[in-house]
Backbone and ligand atoms as CSV (ligand in chain L), in Angstrom:
chain,resi,resn,atom,element,x,y,z
A,1,UNK,N,N,52.486,114.040,99.868
A,1,UNK,CA,C,52.788,115.166,100.754
A,1,UNK,C,C,54.129,115.006,101.457
A,2,UNK,N,N,54.814,116.092,101.580
A,2,UNK,CA,C,56.156,116.132,102.154
A,2,UNK,C,C,56.121,116.634,103.423
A,3,UNK,N,N,57.157,116.102,104.237
A,3,UNK,CA,C,57.291,116.639,105.649
A,3,UNK,C,C,57.777,117.952,105.780
A,4,UNK,N,N,56.858,118.936,106.309
A,4,UNK,CA,C,57.290,120.381,106.556
A,4,UNK,C,C,56.659,120.731,107.877
A,5,UNK,N,N,56.702,121.887,108.283
A,5,UNK,CA,C,55.980,122.452,109.574
A,5,UNK,C,C,54.601,122.177,109.481
A,6,UNK,N,N,54.138,121.757,110.548
A,6,UNK,CA,C,52.593,121.727,110.746
A,6,UNK,C,C,52.052,120.503,110.173
A,7,UNK,N,N,52.871,119.415,109.598
A,7,UNK,CA,C,52.228,118.230,109.368
A,7,UNK,C,C,52.536,117.154,110.435
A,8,UNK,N,N,51.726,116.237,110.555
A,8,UNK,CA,C,51.992,115.009,111.413
A,8,UNK,C,C,52.523,113.678,110.377
A,9,UNK,N,N,53.821,113.443,110.846
A,9,UNK,CA,C,54.451,112.426,110.426
A,9,UNK,C,C,54.481,111.038,111.289
A,10,UNK,N,N,54.328,109.864,110.670
A,10,UNK,CA,C,54.462,108.769,111.441
A,10,UNK,C,C,55.446,107.847,110.990
A,11,UNK,N,N,56.405,107.402,111.619
A,11,UNK,CA,C,57.496,106.779,110.911
A,11,UNK,C,C,57.992,105.463,111.963
A,12,UNK,N,N,58.427,104.524,111.555
A,12,UNK,CA,C,59.119,103.199,112.176
A,12,UNK,C,C,60.612,103.793,112.096
A,13,UNK,N,N,61.168,103.387,113.283
A,13,UNK,CA,C,62.697,103.471,113.410
A,13,UNK,C,C,63.360,102.568,114.102
A,14,UNK,N,N,64.607,102.394,113.930
A,14,UNK,CA,C,65.549,101.528,114.610
A,14,UNK,C,C,66.654,102.540,114.972
A,15,UNK,N,N,66.922,102.513,116.155
A,15,UNK,CA,C,68.055,103.509,116.717
A,15,UNK,C,C,69.320,102.748,117.182
A,16,UNK,N,N,70.428,102.895,116.563
A,16,UNK,CA,C,71.544,102.152,116.929
A,16,UNK,C,C,72.734,103.383,117.502
A,17,UNK,N,N,73.567,102.801,118.141
A,17,UNK,CA,C,74.784,103.753,118.499
A,17,UNK,C,C,76.064,103.349,117.594
A,18,UNK,N,N,77.084,104.018,117.913
A,18,UNK,CA,C,78.317,103.847,117.142
A,18,UNK,C,C,78.850,102.520,116.990
A,19,UNK,N,N,78.451,101.732,118.035
A,19,UNK,CA,C,78.847,100.226,118.008
A,19,UNK,C,C,78.124,99.350,117.276
A,20,UNK,N,N,76.857,99.805,116.780
A,20,UNK,CA,C,75.987,99.039,115.978
A,20,UNK,C,C,74.765,98.397,117.043
A,21,UNK,N,N,74.966,98.829,118.337
A,21,UNK,CA,C,73.927,98.213,119.280
A,21,UNK,C,C,72.542,98.804,119.063
A,22,UNK,N,N,71.663,98.099,119.130
A,22,UNK,CA,C,70.275,98.693,118.880
A,22,UNK,C,C,69.828,99.321,120.398
A,23,UNK,N,N,69.621,100.552,120.350
A,23,UNK,CA,C,69.338,101.160,121.556
A,23,UNK,C,C,67.607,101.306,121.712
A,24,UNK,N,N,67.067,101.341,120.727
A,24,UNK,CA,C,65.530,101.544,120.631
A,24,UNK,C,C,65.083,101.381,119.479
A,25,UNK,N,N,63.839,100.842,119.369
A,25,UNK,CA,C,63.150,100.630,118.009
A,25,UNK,C,C,61.579,100.468,118.173
A,26,UNK,N,N,60.951,100.851,117.206
A,26,UNK,CA,C,59.319,100.856,117.186
A,26,UNK,C,C,58.962,99.523,116.584
A,27,UNK,N,N,59.886,98.556,116.260
A,27,UNK,CA,C,59.392,97.269,115.613
A,27,UNK,C,C,58.429,96.808,116.645
A,28,UNK,N,N,57.295,96.198,116.220
A,28,UNK,CA,C,56.288,95.497,116.722
A,28,UNK,C,C,55.420,96.434,117.631
A,29,UNK,N,N,55.449,97.821,117.478
A,29,UNK,CA,C,54.802,98.769,118.294
A,29,UNK,C,C,54.244,99.724,117.238
A,30,UNK,N,N,53.481,100.473,117.735
A,30,UNK,CA,C,52.982,101.607,116.795
A,30,UNK,C,C,54.059,102.386,116.305
A,31,UNK,N,N,53.987,103.145,115.154
A,31,UNK,CA,C,54.978,103.919,114.716
A,31,UNK,C,C,54.969,105.234,115.766
A,32,UNK,N,N,56.125,105.892,115.649
A,32,UNK,CA,C,56.244,107.208,116.160
A,32,UNK,C,C,55.568,108.142,115.383
A,33,UNK,N,N,54.572,109.017,116.010
A,33,UNK,CA,C,54.007,110.161,115.336
A,33,UNK,C,C,54.395,111.356,116.045
A,34,UNK,N,N,54.520,112.482,115.090
A,34,UNK,CA,C,54.904,113.728,115.886
A,34,UNK,C,C,54.630,114.789,114.891
A,35,UNK,N,N,54.503,116.163,115.619
A,35,UNK,CA,C,53.984,117.286,114.704
A,35,UNK,C,C,55.378,117.953,114.443
A,36,UNK,N,N,55.632,118.113,113.137
A,36,UNK,CA,C,56.867,118.561,112.610
A,36,UNK,C,C,56.988,120.052,112.960
A,37,UNK,N,N,58.218,120.392,113.498
A,37,UNK,CA,C,58.442,121.950,113.856
A,37,UNK,C,C,58.093,122.098,115.139
A,38,UNK,N,N,57.445,121.166,116.001
A,38,UNK,CA,C,57.037,121.253,117.371
A,38,UNK,C,C,58.071,121.011,118.314
A,39,UNK,N,N,59.298,120.601,117.789
A,39,UNK,CA,C,60.353,120.212,118.817
A,39,UNK,C,C,60.100,119.074,119.463
A,40,UNK,N,N,59.467,117.999,119.132
A,40,UNK,CA,C,58.882,116.776,119.837
A,40,UNK,C,C,59.947,115.902,119.590
A,41,UNK,N,N,60.743,115.725,118.566
A,41,UNK,CA,C,61.806,114.853,118.566
A,41,UNK,C,C,63.241,115.502,118.490
A,42,UNK,N,N,64.335,114.916,118.484
A,42,UNK,CA,C,65.847,115.579,118.547
A,42,UNK,C,C,65.895,116.439,117.282
A,43,UNK,N,N,66.501,117.498,117.369
A,43,UNK,CA,C,66.334,118.352,116.421
A,43,UNK,C,C,67.172,118.031,115.206
A,44,UNK,N,N,68.394,117.203,115.416
A,44,UNK,CA,C,69.220,116.636,114.218
A,44,UNK,C,C,68.175,115.769,113.273
A,45,UNK,N,N,67.411,114.890,113.980
A,45,UNK,CA,C,66.472,114.085,113.238
A,45,UNK,C,C,65.224,114.984,112.569
A,46,UNK,N,N,64.771,115.767,113.219
A,46,UNK,CA,C,63.768,116.588,112.593
A,46,UNK,C,C,64.195,117.274,111.310
A,47,UNK,N,N,65.342,117.707,111.369
A,47,UNK,CA,C,65.828,118.445,110.157
A,47,UNK,C,C,66.028,117.493,109.010
A,48,UNK,N,N,66.503,116.249,109.393
A,48,UNK,CA,C,66.737,115.228,108.281
A,48,UNK,C,C,65.528,114.752,107.629
A,49,UNK,N,N,64.393,114.845,108.520
A,49,UNK,CA,C,63.029,114.491,107.983
A,49,UNK,C,C,62.428,115.396,106.948
A,50,UNK,N,N,62.632,116.687,106.949
A,50,UNK,CA,C,62.201,117.716,105.967
A,50,UNK,C,C,62.163,117.163,104.623
A,51,UNK,N,N,60.982,117.251,103.905
A,51,UNK,CA,C,61.006,116.912,102.559
A,51,UNK,C,C,60.608,115.317,102.194
A,52,UNK,N,N,60.862,114.617,103.235
A,52,UNK,CA,C,60.583,113.177,102.922
A,52,UNK,C,C,58.998,112.960,103.007
A,53,UNK,N,N,58.553,111.800,102.285
A,53,UNK,CA,C,57.144,111.618,102.241
A,53,UNK,C,C,57.172,109.994,102.465
A,54,UNK,N,N,55.636,109.799,102.390
A,54,UNK,CA,C,55.304,108.387,102.679
A,54,UNK,C,C,56.135,107.262,101.805
A,55,UNK,N,N,56.638,106.175,102.417
A,55,UNK,CA,C,57.256,105.213,101.812
A,55,UNK,C,C,58.806,105.352,101.857
A,56,UNK,N,N,59.293,106.751,102.216
A,56,UNK,CA,C,60.747,106.869,102.174
A,56,UNK,C,C,61.481,105.951,103.114
A,57,UNK,N,N,62.469,105.397,102.792
A,57,UNK,CA,C,63.399,104.540,103.738
A,57,UNK,C,C,64.621,105.041,103.586
A,58,UNK,N,N,65.344,105.488,104.784
A,58,UNK,CA,C,66.517,106.050,104.728
A,58,UNK,C,C,67.330,105.789,106.190
A,59,UNK,N,N,68.642,106.070,106.031
A,59,UNK,CA,C,69.341,105.951,107.469
A,59,UNK,C,C,70.117,107.330,107.362
A,60,UNK,N,N,70.019,107.701,108.619
A,60,UNK,CA,C,70.774,108.991,108.949
A,60,UNK,C,C,71.614,108.899,110.333
A,61,UNK,N,N,72.645,109.527,110.261
A,61,UNK,CA,C,73.510,109.520,111.560
A,61,UNK,C,C,73.580,110.925,112.100
A,62,UNK,N,N,73.105,111.088,113.375
A,62,UNK,CA,C,72.957,112.309,114.045
A,62,UNK,C,C,74.280,112.605,115.077
A,63,UNK,N,N,74.905,113.523,114.852
A,63,UNK,CA,C,76.085,113.718,115.949
A,63,UNK,C,C,75.321,114.276,117.258
A,64,UNK,N,N,76.118,114.234,118.350
A,64,UNK,CA,C,75.641,114.452,119.584
A,64,UNK,C,C,74.965,116.008,119.568
A,65,UNK,N,N,75.551,117.032,118.961
A,65,UNK,CA,C,75.092,118.301,118.859
A,65,UNK,C,C,73.529,118.262,118.369
A,66,UNK,N,N,73.261,117.422,117.482
A,66,UNK,CA,C,71.917,117.294,116.998
A,66,UNK,C,C,70.981,116.452,117.823
A,67,UNK,N,N,71.474,115.843,118.745
A,67,UNK,CA,C,70.852,114.720,119.536
A,67,UNK,C,C,70.694,115.310,120.972
A,68,UNK,N,N,71.477,114.427,121.904
A,68,UNK,CA,C,71.401,114.771,123.327
A,68,UNK,C,C,72.540,115.684,123.868
A,69,UNK,N,N,73.298,116.206,122.858
A,69,UNK,CA,C,74.380,117.126,123.428
A,69,UNK,C,C,75.632,116.243,123.877
A,70,UNK,N,N,76.595,116.918,124.016
A,70,UNK,CA,C,77.875,116.346,124.535
A,70,UNK,C,C,77.795,116.145,126.076
A,71,UNK,N,N,78.620,115.189,126.408
A,71,UNK,CA,C,78.834,114.873,128.046
A,71,UNK,C,C,79.359,116.316,128.578
A,72,UNK,N,N,78.833,116.510,129.749
A,72,UNK,CA,C,79.240,117.552,130.550
A,72,UNK,C,C,79.866,117.170,131.793
A,73,UNK,N,N,81.185,117.186,131.949
A,73,UNK,CA,C,81.728,116.552,133.213
A,73,UNK,C,C,81.350,117.323,134.475
A,74,UNK,N,N,80.810,118.589,134.460
A,74,UNK,CA,C,80.159,119.295,135.518
A,74,UNK,C,C,78.967,118.461,136.001
A,75,UNK,N,N,78.294,117.718,135.359
A,75,UNK,CA,C,77.233,117.095,135.531
A,75,UNK,C,C,77.424,115.801,136.469
A,76,UNK,N,N,78.622,115.599,136.762
A,76,UNK,CA,C,79.043,114.548,137.725
A,76,UNK,C,C,79.468,115.184,139.021
A,77,UNK,N,N,78.550,114.763,140.093
A,77,UNK,CA,C,78.832,115.614,141.293
A,77,UNK,C,C,78.831,114.449,142.468
A,78,UNK,N,N,79.323,114.761,143.588
A,78,UNK,CA,C,79.299,113.899,144.732
A,78,UNK,C,C,78.399,114.558,145.709
A,79,UNK,N,N,77.375,114.016,146.098
A,79,UNK,CA,C,76.457,114.439,146.955
A,79,UNK,C,C,76.304,113.573,148.186
A,80,UNK,N,N,75.605,114.018,149.287
A,80,UNK,CA,C,75.415,113.164,150.376
A,80,UNK,C,C,74.360,112.374,150.475
A,81,UNK,N,N,74.330,111.128,151.104
A,81,UNK,CA,C,73.421,110.186,151.017
A,81,UNK,C,C,71.898,110.782,151.658
A,82,UNK,N,N,72.074,111.755,152.455
A,82,UNK,CA,C,70.997,112.328,152.970
A,82,UNK,C,C,70.131,113.158,152.066
A,83,UNK,N,N,70.640,113.271,150.750
A,83,UNK,CA,C,69.760,113.933,149.629
A,83,UNK,C,C,68.740,113.084,149.057
A,84,UNK,N,N,69.102,111.845,149.434
A,84,UNK,CA,C,67.914,110.589,149.003
A,84,UNK,C,C,67.051,110.301,150.068
A,85,UNK,N,N,66.072,109.876,149.751
A,85,UNK,CA,C,64.877,109.393,150.598
A,85,UNK,C,C,65.425,108.612,151.652
A,86,UNK,N,N,65.057,108.801,152.981
A,86,UNK,CA,C,65.614,107.884,153.916
A,86,UNK,C,C,65.286,106.207,153.506
A,87,UNK,N,N,66.317,105.361,153.655
A,87,UNK,CA,C,65.842,103.876,153.535
A,87,UNK,C,C,66.307,103.518,152.069
A,88,UNK,N,N,66.544,104.595,151.132
A,88,UNK,CA,C,66.671,104.292,149.681
A,88,UNK,C,C,68.093,103.531,149.654
A,89,UNK,N,N,67.737,102.394,148.827
A,89,UNK,CA,C,68.973,101.600,148.662
A,89,UNK,C,C,69.770,102.298,147.585
A,90,UNK,N,N,70.911,102.352,147.765
A,90,UNK,CA,C,71.782,102.945,146.594
A,90,UNK,C,C,72.992,102.099,146.138
A,91,UNK,N,N,73.080,101.937,144.876
A,91,UNK,CA,C,74.113,101.015,144.482
A,91,UNK,C,C,74.460,101.587,143.050
A,92,UNK,N,N,75.856,101.350,142.860
A,92,UNK,CA,C,76.363,101.728,141.636
A,92,UNK,C,C,75.592,101.161,140.577
A,93,UNK,N,N,75.219,102.116,139.465
A,93,UNK,CA,C,74.592,101.522,138.289
A,93,UNK,C,C,73.095,102.134,138.239
A,94,UNK,N,N,72.416,102.254,139.471
A,94,UNK,CA,C,71.020,102.574,139.652
A,94,UNK,C,C,70.867,103.865,138.911
A,95,UNK,N,N,69.624,103.927,138.371
A,95,UNK,CA,C,69.113,104.954,137.871
A,95,UNK,C,C,67.780,105.609,138.358
A,96,UNK,N,N,67.573,106.937,138.750
A,96,UNK,CA,C,66.569,107.359,139.224
A,96,UNK,C,C,65.980,108.691,138.217
A,97,UNK,N,N,64.645,108.828,138.378
A,97,UNK,CA,C,64.133,110.004,137.672
A,97,UNK,C,C,63.941,110.970,138.763
A,98,UNK,N,N,64.266,112.221,138.617
A,98,UNK,CA,C,64.156,113.451,139.492
A,98,UNK,C,C,63.527,114.547,138.664
A,99,UNK,N,N,62.828,115.249,139.463
A,99,UNK,CA,C,62.277,116.538,138.828
A,99,UNK,C,C,63.322,117.542,138.979
A,100,UNK,N,N,63.547,118.180,138.002
A,100,UNK,CA,C,64.464,119.500,138.091
A,100,UNK,C,C,63.765,120.602,137.160
A,101,UNK,N,N,64.461,121.894,137.245
A,101,UNK,CA,C,63.866,122.932,136.564
A,101,UNK,C,C,63.546,122.612,135.015
A,102,UNK,N,N,64.355,121.905,134.468
A,102,UNK,CA,C,63.928,121.532,132.978
A,102,UNK,C,C,63.268,120.294,132.774
A,103,UNK,N,N,62.348,119.840,133.758
A,103,UNK,CA,C,61.651,118.761,133.582
A,103,UNK,C,C,62.197,117.604,134.328
A,104,UNK,N,N,61.885,116.281,133.797
A,104,UNK,CA,C,62.435,115.088,134.416
A,104,UNK,C,C,63.812,114.912,133.915
A,105,UNK,N,N,64.610,114.623,135.015
A,105,UNK,CA,C,66.053,114.165,134.637
A,105,UNK,C,C,66.229,112.888,135.158
A,106,UNK,N,N,67.249,112.262,134.432
A,106,UNK,CA,C,67.689,110.939,134.688
A,106,UNK,C,C,69.041,110.975,135.491
A,107,UNK,N,N,69.025,110.347,136.655
A,107,UNK,CA,C,70.414,110.392,137.497
A,107,UNK,C,C,70.829,109.054,137.711
A,108,UNK,N,N,72.132,108.998,137.346
A,108,UNK,CA,C,72.802,107.576,137.538
A,108,UNK,C,C,73.849,107.611,138.400
A,109,UNK,N,N,73.766,106.535,139.290
A,109,UNK,CA,C,74.809,106.616,140.417
A,109,UNK,C,C,76.013,105.963,139.867
A,110,UNK,N,N,77.106,106.697,139.992
A,110,UNK,CA,C,78.557,106.153,139.501
A,110,UNK,C,C,79.177,105.509,140.548
A,111,UNK,N,N,79.037,105.856,141.867
A,111,UNK,CA,C,79.803,105.321,142.797
A,111,UNK,C,C,79.109,105.548,144.051
A,112,UNK,N,N,79.175,104.534,145.144
A,112,UNK,CA,C,78.722,104.823,146.507
A,112,UNK,C,C,80.074,104.529,147.285
A,113,UNK,N,N,80.210,105.729,148.085
A,113,UNK,CA,C,81.407,105.512,149.049
A,113,UNK,C,C,80.876,105.997,150.508
A,114,UNK,N,N,80.393,105.190,151.189
A,114,UNK,CA,C,79.901,105.492,152.477
A,114,UNK,C,C,78.825,106.583,152.454
A,115,UNK,N,N,79.010,107.632,152.941
A,115,UNK,CA,C,77.904,108.727,152.814
A,115,UNK,C,C,78.158,109.622,151.650
A,116,UNK,N,N,79.041,109.334,150.770
A,116,UNK,CA,C,79.173,110.125,149.623
A,116,UNK,C,C,78.885,109.384,148.349
A,117,UNK,N,N,77.774,109.990,147.640
A,117,UNK,CA,C,77.343,109.181,146.460
A,117,UNK,C,C,77.677,110.235,145.338
A,118,UNK,N,N,78.187,109.469,144.242
A,118,UNK,CA,C,78.773,110.350,143.220
A,118,UNK,C,C,77.613,110.076,142.102
A,119,UNK,N,N,77.204,110.979,141.615
A,119,UNK,CA,C,76.050,110.889,140.536
A,119,UNK,C,C,76.180,111.389,139.301
A,120,UNK,N,N,75.638,111.100,138.129
A,120,UNK,CA,C,75.828,111.860,136.907
A,120,UNK,C,C,74.668,111.908,136.289
A,121,UNK,N,N,74.276,113.340,136.078
A,121,UNK,CA,C,72.958,113.700,135.528
A,121,UNK,C,C,72.902,114.084,134.076
A,122,UNK,N,N,74.056,113.788,133.276
A,122,UNK,CA,C,73.995,113.689,131.972
A,122,UNK,C,C,73.017,112.866,131.349
A,123,UNK,N,N,72.436,113.176,130.223
A,123,UNK,CA,C,71.433,112.198,129.559
A,123,UNK,C,C,72.141,111.000,129.121
A,124,UNK,N,N,71.526,109.773,129.343
A,124,UNK,CA,C,72.253,108.673,129.006
A,124,UNK,C,C,72.889,108.554,127.730
A,125,UNK,N,N,72.192,109.433,126.770
A,125,UNK,CA,C,72.595,109.274,125.366
A,125,UNK,C,C,73.460,110.402,125.107
A,126,UNK,N,N,73.834,111.292,126.063
A,126,UNK,CA,C,74.753,112.421,125.699
A,126,UNK,C,C,76.051,111.902,125.194
A,127,UNK,N,N,76.591,112.592,124.209
A,127,UNK,CA,C,77.808,112.230,123.534
A,127,UNK,C,C,77.708,111.160,122.591
A,128,UNK,N,N,76.556,110.539,122.437
A,128,UNK,CA,C,76.490,109.573,121.425
A,128,UNK,C,C,76.102,109.870,119.983
A,129,UNK,N,N,76.855,109.397,119.005
A,129,UNK,CA,C,76.219,109.600,117.685
A,129,UNK,C,C,75.165,108.567,117.580
A,130,UNK,N,N,74.042,109.112,117.096
A,130,UNK,CA,C,72.936,108.278,116.779
A,130,UNK,C,C,72.573,107.853,115.462
A,131,UNK,N,N,72.408,106.661,115.030
A,131,UNK,CA,C,71.781,106.478,113.817
A,131,UNK,C,C,70.632,105.941,113.818
A,132,UNK,N,N,69.627,106.317,112.819
A,132,UNK,CA,C,68.345,105.883,112.714
A,132,UNK,C,C,68.196,105.414,111.500
A,133,UNK,N,N,67.757,104.159,111.442
A,133,UNK,CA,C,66.867,103.698,110.279
A,133,UNK,C,C,65.480,103.935,110.142
A,134,UNK,N,N,65.086,104.541,109.114
A,134,UNK,CA,C,63.668,105.157,109.180
A,134,UNK,C,C,62.820,104.696,108.076
A,135,UNK,N,N,61.385,104.515,108.309
A,135,UNK,CA,C,60.657,104.255,107.340
A,135,UNK,C,C,59.362,105.078,107.590
A,136,UNK,N,N,58.980,106.000,106.543
A,136,UNK,CA,C,58.019,106.878,106.730
A,136,UNK,C,C,56.613,106.194,106.121
A,137,UNK,N,N,55.770,106.155,107.204
A,137,UNK,CA,C,54.443,105.458,107.026
A,137,UNK,C,C,53.391,106.394,106.489
A,138,UNK,N,N,53.339,107.547,107.094
A,138,UNK,CA,C,52.196,108.324,106.760
A,138,UNK,C,C,52.711,109.877,107.167
A,139,UNK,N,N,52.214,110.664,106.183
A,139,UNK,CA,C,52.403,112.206,106.421
A,139,UNK,C,C,50.959,112.846,106.123
A,140,UNK,N,N,50.617,113.680,107.018
A,140,UNK,CA,C,49.359,114.274,106.847
A,140,UNK,C,C,49.234,115.644,107.484
A,141,UNK,N,N,48.460,116.553,107.042
A,141,UNK,CA,C,48.399,117.762,107.745
A,141,UNK,C,C,47.845,117.596,109.220
A,142,UNK,N,N,48.394,118.308,110.237
A,142,UNK,CA,C,47.879,118.433,111.580
A,142,UNK,C,C,46.607,119.212,111.644
A,143,UNK,N,N,45.828,118.682,112.562
A,143,UNK,CA,C,44.499,119.378,112.571
A,143,UNK,C,C,44.668,120.628,113.543
A,144,UNK,N,N,43.800,121.576,113.533
A,144,UNK,CA,C,43.873,122.801,114.332
A,144,UNK,C,C,44.072,122.323,115.666
A,145,UNK,N,N,43.280,121.265,116.084
A,145,UNK,CA,C,43.160,120.945,117.552
A,145,UNK,C,C,44.616,120.464,117.936
A,146,UNK,N,N,45.101,119.660,117.139
A,146,UNK,CA,C,46.491,119.056,117.347
A,146,UNK,C,C,47.517,120.265,117.487
A,147,UNK,N,N,47.341,121.191,116.683
A,147,UNK,CA,C,48.400,122.324,116.844
A,147,UNK,C,C,48.200,123.038,118.036
A,148,UNK,N,N,46.939,123.182,118.522
A,148,UNK,CA,C,46.736,124.079,119.627
A,148,UNK,C,C,47.116,123.200,121.027
A,149,UNK,N,N,46.908,121.980,120.778
A,149,UNK,CA,C,47.367,121.132,121.962
A,149,UNK,C,C,48.715,120.771,122.065
A,150,UNK,N,N,49.415,120.800,120.915
A,150,UNK,CA,C,50.902,120.640,120.848
A,150,UNK,C,C,51.263,119.086,120.825
A,151,UNK,N,N,50.102,118.142,120.612
A,151,UNK,CA,C,50.582,116.856,120.381
A,151,UNK,C,C,49.633,116.229,119.467
A,152,UNK,N,N,50.064,114.857,119.143
A,152,UNK,CA,C,49.267,114.027,117.874
A,152,UNK,C,C,47.854,113.572,118.495
A,153,UNK,N,N,47.041,113.425,117.839
A,153,UNK,CA,C,45.717,112.704,118.137
A,153,UNK,C,C,45.660,111.548,117.398
A,154,UNK,N,N,45.468,110.317,118.385
A,154,UNK,CA,C,45.417,108.936,117.605
A,154,UNK,C,C,43.986,108.485,117.443
A,155,UNK,N,N,43.956,107.471,117.316
A,155,UNK,CA,C,42.615,106.643,117.432
A,155,UNK,C,C,41.993,106.436,118.613
A,156,UNK,N,N,43.044,106.439,119.718
A,156,UNK,CA,C,42.542,106.121,120.985
A,156,UNK,C,C,41.925,107.459,121.699
A,157,UNK,N,N,41.482,107.085,123.035
A,157,UNK,CA,C,40.786,108.332,123.652
A,157,UNK,C,C,41.981,109.393,123.968
A,158,UNK,N,N,41.451,110.464,124.016
A,158,UNK,CA,C,42.453,111.751,124.172
A,158,UNK,C,C,43.058,111.551,125.505
A,159,UNK,N,N,44.342,111.757,125.540
A,159,UNK,CA,C,45.185,111.564,126.764
A,159,UNK,C,C,44.737,112.650,127.770
L,1,ZN,ZN,ZN,44.899,116.935,122.346
């Protein structure tokens, strides 16, 4: 069976950046399972997986446009320390998760200058070309229930 819309595919992956550094990997963990066509993984990778089947091993490089987008300098802003919870320690390089209109957003502190805090809300992988080494382990039809829930059901308890 080949990967197409409405199937559940499970794969192992090793994700590296342009410098060959490993950013993430499913090694030693459960493979990643997703419903194809549901927008659960980055679009560039989803496109490359079309037509692949169990046992396929391959490497793909996804440009930023198909991954987390290009860096946007407008997402670097200086805000006041008062915007953070009182007593919050603030140091260069710290990262926070914050709720925004588009869901969870990662905020990185670039600089602390007295009351002025310079933050970057670009995705940490924005602007990166991402290379995936993929091994497809399983491809099966998604169940009706999975399609209506919009997520994969595993052997464990329902989340
Ligand atoms: Zn469910």
